[in-house]
C-alpha positions in Angstrom: -43.1 -26.2 36.2 -43.4 -28.7 33.3 -43.9 -25.8 30.8 -40.7 -24.2 32.0 -38.8 -27.4 31.7 -40.2 -27.9 28.2 -39.2 -24.4 27.3 -35.6 -25.1 28.4 -35.4 -28.3 26.5 -36.7 -26.5 23.4 -33.8 -24.0 23.7 -31.2 -26.8 24.1 -32.6 -28.7 21.2 -32.5 -25.6 19.0 -28.9 -24.9 20.0 -27.8 -28.5 19.1 -29.6 -28.4 15.8 -28.1 -25.0 14.8 -24.6 -26.1 15.9 -24.8 -29.4 13.9 -26.3 -27.8 10.8 -23.8 -25.0 10.6 -20.8 -27.3 11.0 -22.1 -29.5 8.2 -22.8 -26.5 6.1 -19.3 -25.1 6.6 -17.8 -28.4 5.6 -19.9 -28.7 2.5 -19.3 -25.1 1.5 -15.6 -25.5 1.8 -15.8 -28.5 -0.5 -17.7 -26.6 -3.1 -15.2 -23.8 -3.0 -12.4 -26.2 -3.6 -10.8 -26.3 -0.2 -9.6 -29.9 0.2 -7.3 -31.7 2.5 -7.3 -32.5 6.2 -6.1 -29.1 7.4 -8.7 -27.3 5.3 -11.4 -29.5 6.6 -10.4 -28.8 10.2 -10.3 -25.1 9.5 -13.9 -25.3 8.0 -15.1 -27.3 11.0 -13.6 -24.8 13.4 -15.1 -21.8 11.5 -18.5 -23.4 11.4 -18.2 -24.2 15.2 -17.3 -20.6 16.0 -20.2 -19.3 13.9 -22.6 -21.7 15.5 -21.5 -20.8 19.0 -21.9 -17.1 18.3 -25.4 -17.7 17.0 -26.4 -19.9 20.0 -25.0 -17.2 22.4 -27.0 -14.6 20.4 -30.2 -16.7 20.8 -29.6 -17.2 24.5 -29.0 -13.5 25.0 -32.2 -12.6 23.2 -34.0 -15.2 25.3 -33.1 -13.3 28.5 -34.8 -10.1 27.2 -38.5 -9.3 28.0 -40.8 -10.6 25.3 -41.7 -7.1 24.0 -38.0 -6.6 23.2 -37.3 -10.0 21.8 -39.5 -9.7 18.7 -38.0 -6.3 17.5 -34.5 -7.6 18.0 -35.1 -10.8 16.1 -36.7 -8.9 13.3 -33.9 -6.4 13.1 -31.3 -9.2 13.0 -33.2 -11.2 10.3 -33.7 -8.0 8.2 -29.9 -7.4 8.3 -29.3 -10.9 7.1 -32.0 -10.6 4.6 -30.7 -7.5 3.0 -27.1 -8.7 3.3 -28.1 -11.7 1.3 -29.5 -9.6 -1.5 -26.6 -7.2 -1.4 -24.3 -10.1 -2.4 -26.1 -10.2 -5.8 -24.4 -7.0 -7.0 -27.7 -5.4 -7.8 -28.2 -2.3 -9.9 -30.0 0.0 -7.5 -30.2 2.8 -10.1 -32.2 0.4 -12.4 -34.5 -0.5 -9.6 -35.1 3.2 -8.8 -35.9 4.0 -12.4 -38.4 1.2 -12.7 -39.9 1.4 -9.3 -42.7 3.9 -10.3 -43.9 1.5 -12.9 -43.9 -1.4 -10.5 -45.8 0.6 -7.9 -48.4 1.6 -10.5 -47.7 5.4 -10.1 -47.8 5.7 -13.9 -50.8 4.6 -15.9 -50.9 2.3 -18.9 -53.2 3.8 -21.5 -55.1 5.6 -18.7 -55.5 2.4 -16.6 -53.8 0.8 -13.6 -50.6 -1.2 -13.8 -48.1 -2.8 -11.4 -49.0 -3.0 -7.7 -52.1 -0.8 -8.3 -53.5 -3.3 -10.8 -52.7 -6.2 -8.3 -54.6 -4.4 -5.6 -57.5 -3.7 -7.9 -57.8 -7.3 -9.0 -57.4 -8.6 -5.4 -60.0 -6.3 -3.9 -62.6 -6.9 -6.5 -62.0 -10.7 -6.4 -62.2 -10.9 -2.6 -65.5 -9.0 -2.6 -66.9 -11.3 -5.3 -65.5 -14.4 -3.6 -67.1 -13.5 -0.3 -70.5 -13.1 -1.9 -70.1 -16.5 -3.7 -68.9 -18.1 -0.4 -71.8 -16.8 1.6 -74.3 -18.2 -1.0 -72.4 -21.5 -1.2 -72.2 -21.8 2.6 -75.9 -21.4 3.1 -76.5 -23.8 0.2 -74.4 -26.4 2.0 -76.4 -25.8 5.2 -79.8 -26.0 3.4 -82.2 -28.9 3.4 -82.5 -28.7 -0.4 -80.8 -31.5 -2.2 -80.4 -29.4 -5.4 -78.7 -26.5 -3.6 -76.5 -28.9 -1.6 -75.5 -30.8 -4.6 -74.6 -27.7 -6.6 -72.6 -26.2 -3.7 -70.7 -29.4 -2.9 -69.8 -29.9 -6.6 -68.6 -26.3 -6.9 -66.5 -26.5 -3.7 -65.1 -29.9 -4.7 -64.0 -28.8 -8.2 -62.5 -25.4 -7.4 -60.7 -26.7 -4.3 -59.5 -29.8 -6.2 -58.0 -28.2 -9.3 -55.0 -25.8 -9.6 -55.7 -22.1 -9.9 -53.6 -21.8 -13.0 -55.7 -24.4 -14.7 -58.9 -22.6 -13.7 -57.5 -19.3 -15.2 -56.7 -21.0 -18.5 -60.1 -22.8 -18.6 -62.0 -19.5 -18.2 -59.7 -17.4 -20.4 -59.3 -20.0 -23.2 -62.1 -22.4 -22.6 -65.1 -20.1 -22.5 -64.4 -18.7 -26.0 -65.0 -22.3 -27.3 -68.7 -21.9 -26.4 -68.9 -18.3 -27.6 -68.1 -16.4 -24.4 -65.1 -14.2 -24.9 -63.7 -12.3 -21.9 -60.9 -9.8 -21.6 -57.9 -10.8 -19.5 -58.8 -8.8 -16.4 -62.4 -10.0 -16.1 -61.3 -13.6 -16.7 -58.6 -13.3 -14.0 -61.1 -11.8 -11.5 -63.7 -14.5 -12.2 -61.0 -17.3 -11.8 -59.8 -15.8 -8.5 -63.3 -15.2 -7.2 -64.5 -18.8 -8.0 -61.3 -20.4 -6.6 -61.2 -18.5 -3.3 -65.0 -18.5 -3.0 -64.8 -22.3 -2.7 -62.3 -22.0 0.2 -64.2 -19.2 1.8 -67.4 -21.2 1.6 -66.1 -23.7 4.1 -64.8 -20.9 6.3 -68.2 -19.2 6.3 -70.0 -22.5 6.9 -67.8 -23.2 9.9 -68.4 -19.7 11.3 -72.1 -20.0 11.0 -72.1 -23.5 12.6 -70.0 -22.1 15.5 -73.0 -20.1 16.8 -75.1 -22.2 19.2 -78.5 -23.3 17.8 -80.2 -21.6 20.9 -79.3 -18.2 19.3 -81.5 -19.0 16.3 -84.3 -20.4 18.5 -84.3 -17.4 20.7 -84.4 -15.0 17.8 -87.3 -16.9 16.2 -89.1 -16.9 19.5 -88.9 -13.1 19.5 -90.6 -13.0 16.2 -87.6 -12.5 13.8 -87.8 -14.0 10.4 -85.1 -16.5 9.3 -83.5 -13.8 7.2 -83.5 -11.3 10.1 -82.1 -14.0 12.4 -79.1 -14.6 10.1 -78.5 -10.9 9.4 -79.0 -9.5 12.9 -78.0 -12.4 15.2 -75.9 -15.2 13.5 -73.7 -13.4 11.0 -72.5 -10.6 13.4 -71.3 -13.2 15.9 -69.9 -15.5 13.2 -67.7 -12.7 11.9 -65.3 -13.3 14.8 -64.6 -16.7 13.4 -64.8 -15.7 9.8 -62.6 -12.6 9.7 -59.1 -14.1 10.6 -59.0 -16.9 8.0 -60.7 -14.6 5.4 -57.9 -12.1 6.0 -55.4 -14.8 5.4 -57.2 -15.8 2.2 -57.0 -12.2 0.9 -53.2 -12.1 1.6 -52.8 -15.3 -0.3 -54.9 -14.0 -3.1 -52.7 -10.9 -3.3 -49.8 -13.2 -4.2 -51.8 -15.6 -6.3 -53.1 -12.7 -8.5 -49.6 -13.0 -10.1 -51.0 -15.9 -12.1 -53.1 -13.5 -14.2 -49.8 -12.3 -15.7 -49.9 -15.3 -18.1 -52.8 -13.6 -19.8 -50.8 -10.4 -20.3 -52.4 -8.4 -17.5 -50.0 -5.5 -16.5 -49.9 -6.4 -12.8 -46.8 -6.5 -10.6 -45.3 -9.8 -11.6 -45.9 -9.2 -15.3 -44.2 -5.8 -15.2 -41.3 -7.2 -13.1 -40.7 -9.9 -15.7 -41.1 -7.4 -18.6 -38.7 -4.8 -17.3 -36.2 -7.4 -16.1 -36.2 -9.0 -19.5 -35.6 -5.7 -21.4 -32.1 -5.3 -19.9 -31.4 -8.8 -18.5 -31.8 -7.6 -14.9 -34.2 -10.2 -13.7 -33.0 -10.4 -10.1 -33.4 -6.6 -9.6 -37.0 -6.6 -10.7 -38.0 -9.9 -9.0 -36.5 -8.8 -5.7 -38.2 -5.4 -6.0 -41.5 -7.1 -6.7 -41.0 -9.5 -3.8 -40.4 -6.6 -1.4 -43.5 -4.8 -2.7 -45.6 -7.9 -2.2 -44.2 -8.3 1.3 -45.0 -4.6 2.2 -48.6 -4.9 0.9 -49.1 -8.2 2.8 -47.7 -6.5 6.0 -50.1 -3.6 5.6 -53.1 -5.9 5.2 -51.9 -8.0 8.2 -52.1 -4.9 10.3 -55.6 -4.0 9.0 -56.7 -7.6 9.7 -55.3 -7.3 13.3 -57.2 -4.1 13.9 -60.4 -5.6 12.7 -60.0 -8.7 14.9 -59.3 -6.5 17.9 -62.4 -4.4 17.2 -64.6 -7.5 16.8 -63.1 -8.9 20.0 -64.0 -5.8 22.0 -67.5 -5.9 20.6 -67.8 -9.5 21.7 -66.6 -8.6 25.2 -69.1 -5.8 25.5 -72.0 -7.9 24.2 -71.2 -10.9 26.5 -69.8 -9.0 29.5 -66.8 -11.2 29.5 -63.2 -9.9 29.2 -60.1 -11.8 28.3 -58.7 -14.3 30.8 -55.5 -13.1 32.2 -52.7 -14.9 34.0 -52.6 -17.9 31.6 -49.1 -19.1 31.0 -48.0 -20.6 27.6 -44.3 -21.5 27.0 -43.2 -19.4 29.9 -45.1 -16.3 28.8 -48.1 -14.7 30.6 -50.9 -13.8 28.3 
């Protein structure tokens, strides 16, 4: 009962906030457009009130639908507003269509990837390297060796405590000072791998620690070596904890890979800036790049969801426990 009441109060609070915000917005917008005077202010307040009421009615109507219909409806309405917002920019869609194959990487640059294909290449290689580094750093932090623990903690502290852009510049421009010269793409991959490896190290460590110590003790009692215990017992179970945040890290890396554009790598952001600059159509290219990033992120979100479901089913089979049904959260049965 208390959860139902909380849900109702949440709806009422949302309605009041939306109503107040839209009225204030309407008044301020009218002032910016040059509508002054008492009558104009009253008209703006009335217009904002009507819009707010319509939005609140829309929200309440959606709330009466079953949950499986609410989400598609909300997405459809937000997409309409989203594309309506961009349509107000008077974009050149012909220009976007002409440059889209370059942004997607469907055309090679001197026989190599460019655009979204280059972004995917850098991100996939970097997440693989970052996962390897993270696994080593996680076990170093869990080891009883002071040397390994000190190196791992210093690495994690530095790369989590400094901006990624600074790390890219240090590797690309700093290493040549000691005689190590790297091309832009390897430098970008190394920077992304080291930065995200530091974050993933903590995720891997948490996943390993989430497995009860009795699992290791039982495996050792059966005659398994420490390496076999980790490979066959601990890590397969820890993946259920590790995979969701690792998937989130990869999606974040997909967007952070845009920072390698400062080194002249022909990835998605660099091409968007270059083509936009050539004919002063920045908004067209930046919006196109944003949509491509969004689509790529959505694809990997679905892949991550499937992997999580597969790991969840494997855990249910191995433990003999299924999901708990009938639990109610915010008025919805899960």
